[in-house]
N, C-alpha and C positions, 0 to 999 in steps of 0.2 A: 486386666479383668474388670468387669463391672463391679463397682464398689459393693452394691447390694441390689439384687433383683427386687422389683416391687412385689408386694403381697398381692395375691389374687383379689380382684375387686369386681363389683358390678358397675358397669358404665352403660348409660343409655341416652338415646336421643329419640326424635320422633320416628326414626326408621328402624333402629336395632337396639337390642339389649345384648350386651356382652357380659357373660357371667362365667365364673370358674368352671372349667371343664370337669364333668363328672361322669362316671360310668352310666349313670341314668340317661345321659344324652345319646348313648350309642345307638339305640334303635332308631331314633329320628335321623341321626347322622348317616346311618347305613341306608336308610330310606332315601336320603338326599343325594348321596354320592357313592355308596358302596358298589363295587363291581364295575364302575365306569372308568375305563382306561384313560379317557380324555381328562377327567378330573384329577387323576393321580399321576399323570405322565411325568410331571416335573418334580415330584416329591421323592425323597430318598428311600422309598419303600415300594414294593410291588403293590399293585392294586389289591385292596382287601376284597376277597371274594365271598366272605361270610361276615356276619355280624360279630362272631367270636374273634376273627382276625382283626377287625376294626377295633374291637374292644381291647385286644392286647396292645395295639399301638397306642390307643388312648391312655391305657394304664401306664405304659412306658413313659409317655410324656408327663403324665400327672405326677409320677414318682421321681422324675429327673430333676435335680436341683439346678440344672442349667436352663430350664424352660419354666415359664409361667403360662400355661395354656388356658384359653378361654373358648367357650362355645359361642357361636354367633347365632342369635335368635331374632329373626325379623319380627317386628311388632305385628305385621300382618301375617297371620298364620300361627305364630307362637311356637314354632318347632325349630329346633336347631338345624341349620343348613350347612354348617361348616365349623371350622375352628381356626384360631389364630393365636400366636404365642408371643410373649416377650421372651427374648433370648439373651443369654450372657454374650458379651463381646470381648473375648480375651485380646489384650494389647491395645485397647482403646479406653482411656479414662473418661469417666462420666458419660459413657455412651451406652445405648441399649439398641438391640435389634428387634424389629418386628418381622417375624417369619413363620415358617411351617404353616402357612396359611392355605386353606383350600375352602372352596364353596361348591355345593352341588350345582349342577348345570342350570337349574331354575333360577338361581341367584345371579347368574352371569348377566352382564349388561343391565343391571338394576342399580339402585342407590346403595345397595348393601356394602360393597367394598369401600366406597368413598366415605360412607357414614362410620364404618368401623375404623378407618384410618384417622378420621377426625378425632374420634374418641380416644383412640390409643396414643396418637401423637400428642394431643392436648394433655392427656394424663401424664405422659412421660416428661414433658417439659414442665408441667406443674410440680412434679416431684423433684425437679432440679437437674435432670439429665441435660447434657449440653448438645447431644447429637443422637439422632435416630438413623440407624443403618437398615437398609433394605437390600436384600440380595436375591438373585434369580439366575437360573440357567441361561447361558448365552443363547440358546435356541428358543427360549420362551419369550417370544416377541410380544405376546399379549400382555404378560406380566410386566415387561420392561415399559411398555407404553402406559400401562396403568400407573406404575411408579412415577414416571415423568409427569403424568397428568396431575398427581397430587403434589408435585413440587420436588421430587427427588432429583438430585444433581448426580450425574454419572461421575464416579470417582476413580474408576478403573476396572480392570478385569483380571481376576486371578486365574491364570492358565492352569489347566489340569488340576483344579482345586480338589475335586473328589470324584469318585466313580458313581455313575448312575446305577440304579438297581439292575440294569441290563448289562453292566460290566464296562460300558464305554466311559470315557473320561468326559467330565463336565468342566467347562470353563464357567466361572461364576462372575456375573456382572454385578458390581457394587455401586449402590447409590446412597447418598446421605442427605439429611436435612438438618441444618443447624438451628438452634433455638431462635436466633435472631433473624433467620430466613423464613421462619414458619408463618408469622402473622399475615402477610399478604396472601400467601397460598391458602391459609385457613379461611380468610374472608372470601376469597374467590370461590372456594369449594362450597362453603356454607351458602353463598348466594346461589350457586348453581343448584344445590339441593332444593332450595325453596322454589325454584323454577320448575323442577321436575315433578 
């Protein structure tokens, strides 16, 4: 088990501000991705069709002591477009997971995800974690490619790890980044963001 999850914090760079998820974010979050099946396809819940349904999920994450959820707010626009969480990692010492991440469609193929991962991974290693874990559905190739681009190393696949919201079995692909592997990836990603 993770020794202690980090406290919710505000992290920011030139592209995004990550701030503790609050129910006040729900209207913007619903506008960004509510009701969009493609946004929610790989997450462990059905697509929220109402603002109230999204709010209930947000409340569950906020109150769950195994997650530290943050809203993702691009500097351009200033409205939440998704969320991402630090998660507990039972069975791995000094490790933390970044997961339960989603962004509205308008944030896809932008600098938002890379900027968020830079902030979250830097913060995790600054706090003394040894390893960052990132997991995704074996069918979610877009997510797998994004994790590889930030430096995640494929560590294995958990077969029939959990059921999807439609009742089918999900195999979970696991990636890891160790603290001593991160600096060259960080430099490469930071340089790429300056070019975009």
